[in-house]
C-alpha positions in Angstrom: 0.0 0.0 0.0 1.2 3.5 -0.9 1.9 6.1 1.8 -0.5 9.0 2.4 2.0 11.3 0.7 2.2 9.1 -2.4 -1.6 8.9 -2.6 -1.9 12.7 -2.2 0.6 13.1 -5.0 -1.6 10.9 -7.2 -4.7 12.9 -6.4 -3.0 16.3 -7.0 -0.4 15.6 -9.7 -1.4 12.5 -11.7 -3.9 13.1 -14.5 -5.8 9.9 -13.8 -5.9 10.5 -10.1 -7.1 14.1 -10.6 -9.9 13.1 -13.0 -11.1 10.1 -11.0 -11.1 11.9 -7.6 -12.9 15.0 -9.1 -15.6 12.7 -10.4 -15.9 10.9 -7.1 -15.9 14.2 -5.1 -18.6 15.6 -7.2 -21.5 13.3 -6.3 -22.4 9.8 -4.9 -21.4 7.4 -7.7 -20.2 3.9 -8.5 -17.1 2.5 -10.2 -18.9 1.7 -13.5 -20.3 5.2 -13.6 -16.9 6.8 -13.0 -15.4 4.7 -15.7 -18.2 5.7 -18.1 -17.9 9.4 -17.3 -14.1 9.8 -17.1 -13.2 7.3 -19.8 -16.2 7.2 -22.2 -14.2 5.8 -25.2 -12.8 2.6 -23.7 -16.2 2.2 -21.8 -18.2 2.3 -25.1 -15.7 0.0 -26.9 -16.2 -2.7 -24.3 -20.0 -2.2 -24.2 -20.1 -2.7 -28.0 -17.8 -5.8 -28.0 -18.8 -7.6 -24.8 -22.1 -6.1 -23.8 -20.7 -5.7 -20.3 -22.9 -3.1 -18.5 -20.9 -2.7 -15.3 -17.4 -2.4 -16.9 -14.8 -0.9 -14.6 -11.2 0.0 -15.7 -8.6 -1.7 -13.4 -7.0 1.6 -12.4 -10.4 3.0 -11.4 -11.0 0.0 -9.2 -7.5 0.2 -7.7 -8.0 3.8 -6.6 -11.5 3.1 -5.2 -10.1 0.3 -3.1 -7.0 2.2 -2.0 -9.0 5.4 -1.1 -11.6 3.4 0.7 -8.9 1.6 2.8 -7.4 5.0 3.7 -10.8 6.4 4.9 -11.2 8.8 1.9 -14.7 7.4 0.9 -18.1 7.7 2.5 -20.8 5.2 1.5 -24.5 5.9 0.9 -27.3 4.0 2.5 -28.1 0.7 0.8 -30.1 1.1 -2.4 -32.1 -1.4 -4.4 -32.1 -1.9 -8.2 -33.5 -4.4 -10.6 -31.0 -6.4 -12.6 -31.8 -8.8 -15.5 -30.0 -12.1 -15.0 -30.6 -15.6 -16.2 -33.8 -14.7 -18.0 -35.5 -12.8 -15.2 -35.2 -9.7 -13.0 -33.7 -9.8 -9.6 -33.5 -7.3 -6.7 -29.9 -6.2 -6.0 -28.7 -4.1 -3.1 -25.7 -1.8 -3.6 -24.1 1.4 -2.1 -22.8 4.4 -3.8 -19.6 6.2 -2.9 -18.4 9.8 -2.5 -15.0 11.2 -1.5 -15.1 12.9 1.9 -12.8 15.7 3.0 -10.2 13.5 4.6 -7.7 14.0 1.8 -7.8 17.8 2.4 -7.2 17.3 6.1 -4.3 15.0 5.5 -2.8 17.3 2.9 -3.0 20.2 5.4 -1.2 18.1 8.0 1.5 16.7 5.7 2.2 19.7 3.5 1.4 22.7 5.7 1.6 21.3 9.2 -2.0 22.4 9.8 -4.0 20.2 12.1 -7.8 20.3 12.0 -9.5 19.1 15.2 -12.2 16.4 15.2 -14.9 19.0 15.8 -13.7 21.1 12.9 -13.6 18.1 10.6 -17.1 17.1 11.6 -18.5 20.6 11.0 -16.9 20.9 7.5 -18.0 17.4 6.6 -21.6 18.3 7.6 -21.6 21.6 5.7 -20.4 20.0 2.5 -22.5 16.8 2.9 -25.5 18.3 1.1 -27.6 17.6 4.1 -26.8 20.6 6.3 -29.5 23.0 7.5 -29.2 26.5 8.9 -31.2 28.0 11.7 -33.1 31.1 10.7 -35.1 33.5 12.9 -37.9 35.3 11.1 -38.7 38.6 13.0 -42.0 39.1 11.3 -43.4 35.7 12.5 -41.2 35.4 15.6 -40.6 31.8 14.5 -37.3 29.9 14.0 -37.1 27.7 10.9 -34.5 25.5 9.3 -33.5 25.9 5.7 -31.4 23.4 3.7 -28.0 24.4 2.7 -27.6 24.1 -1.1 -25.4 21.3 -2.4 -21.9 22.7 -2.9 -19.8 19.9 -4.2 -20.7 20.3 -7.9 -20.1 24.0 -7.5 -16.7 23.5 -6.1 -15.7 21.3 -9.1 -17.2 23.8 -11.6 -15.5 26.8 -9.9 -12.0 25.3 -10.7 -12.5 23.0 -13.7 -8.8 22.3 -14.2 -7.7 22.0 -10.6 -7.4 18.9 -8.4 -10.1 18.5 -5.7 -7.9 19.7 -2.8 -7.0 23.0 -4.6 -10.6 23.4 -5.8 -12.0 23.1 -2.3 -9.5 25.5 -0.7 -10.0 28.2 -3.4 -13.8 27.9 -3.4 -14.0 28.1 0.4 -11.7 31.1 0.5 -13.4 33.0 -2.3 -17.0 32.5 -1.1 -16.9 31.7 2.6 -13.9 33.7 3.9 -13.6 36.7 1.5 -17.4 36.7 0.8 -16.9 37.7 -2.8 -19.6 37.8 -5.4 -19.1 35.2 -8.1 -21.3 33.0 -10.3 -23.2 32.0 -7.2 -23.7 35.6 -6.1 -22.8 36.0 -2.4 -23.4 33.2 0.0 -25.1 35.2 2.7 -26.6 32.2 4.5 -23.2 31.1 5.6 -22.9 34.1 8.0 -26.1 32.9 9.7 -24.8 29.3 9.7 -21.6 30.1 11.5 -23.1 32.4 14.1 -23.8 29.3 16.2 -20.1 28.6 16.7 -18.1 31.7 15.8 -14.9 30.7 17.5 -14.8 27.3 15.8 -15.4 28.8 12.3 -12.8 31.5 12.9 -10.3 28.7 13.7 -11.3 26.8 10.5 -10.9 30.0 8.5 -7.4 30.5 9.7 -6.5 26.9 9.0 -8.0 27.0 5.5 -5.9 30.1 4.7 -2.7 28.6 6.0 -3.3 25.4 4.0 -3.8 27.5 0.9 -0.7 29.5 1.7 -2.4 32.8 2.4 -1.9 34.8 5.6 -5.1 36.5 7.0 
């Protein structure tokens, strides 16, 4: 098994590692789907010749297994699908995968000597999970409501289309969440409400993000 430093180099410098990790970070997916989207030409050639629906390239499978063993992958809840086999349909259970933020935390530790606490990791994972909610007080109704945070992962990938996932995340977070600049998404005003619950924690996260990116605040 490769070391964390070698795996990070693959994710940040190697073309295959960059493209596969970007696709895996973008959304919950499967190995056949990553193969189809990242390598459409060999995928289609195999489909035409062998009629193999769930074709996976060996180096895609290798990275999935390696990243999963290193704790870089989060699994979805079990899902069911119908598959046609031996002349009839069968119910099959499977899980989809998505890359979590652990590669970013390890990169910060190894390359920049920046250590995120367990609580900071948990808050960032929650914010970028697609399931986070913000607490909002409406003064006109005197009621507190919860609003879902918009999914951000696809926006991170779109923001830096040529960068690796670690660089894309750090640049996106700095541009929108720290500097509060107006980009294609407008300004993300809800984040100021979101972090008001734990201002000291989010200030610490901000400092560490900037240090990891190589920027002094």
